[in-house]
N, C-alpha and C positions, 0 to 999 in steps of 0.2 A: 521581024516589025518593028519599027522604030517609033516611039513615042516622043511626044515633045510636051512639058506641062509649063504651067507658067505659075511663075511665084512672085512676092514681093522685093522688090529693091530694098535694103533695108541700111546699108554701108557700100558706098564706092571708094577703090582704090585704086585708081587708073592704072593697069585696064583689068582690073579685076572690082569685084563686088558682089558682097555678101546678099544671099539671097536666099528668102524664107518661104518654104513650102509648103506652109500647114505646120508649123510648130521647126520644122525641118531645116536650118540652115546652111545652106552651102555655099563657097566658095564660086563663082562661074566670070569665066574669060565675058566682058564685054565692049571688046574693043569692034565690034562689028556694027553697035548700034551707037545712040547717045541716050541711056537714060536716065533720072533725077530719082533720086531716092524717095520715094512713093512709089515710083511707075512699076508696072508690072509689067515682066519680058516673061516669053519664050524661051524656055531654055533644051536643048536639046546638045549631045555627045559634049556634053562643059560650055557650051559657048551659048554669048543670047544670041537670039536672032531676028527677034520683032520685039519690039516693045509694044504693050496694049490697052488700052483705056482701061480702067476699072470696072464699068459696065463688062466689056465683053470679058476681060479675066474672071470677073464672078460669077457669070452667065458659064463659061467654060469647067470655073470647078466646079459649080454646080453639077453640072451633069456626070462630071468623072463621080461627085461622089454620088450619082442616081445609081451609076455603074457598078461601083464599088457596093451597094448596100443589095443590086440586084443578087451579084455575087456570091452576097456572104448568107443571101436567104435561099438563095443554087444549093450553094453546100449542106448548109443547114436540115434541106427537108428530105 
């Protein structure tokens, strides 16, 4: 299974950008999209594949947080 995770663009140096994934910053290829600093992008296999608006990105990140919390609780039980 493959996962695509949203992150916030904090620096751009085409064709790459630094993207912040909740405090973990990674360089990703943004040649497939046209992000601006502050945009959220969905990243898969090192490539930004979609630009998201902030509300949608926050909704997705919130769902991931809920999933992780459920998994943590499952392990502790």
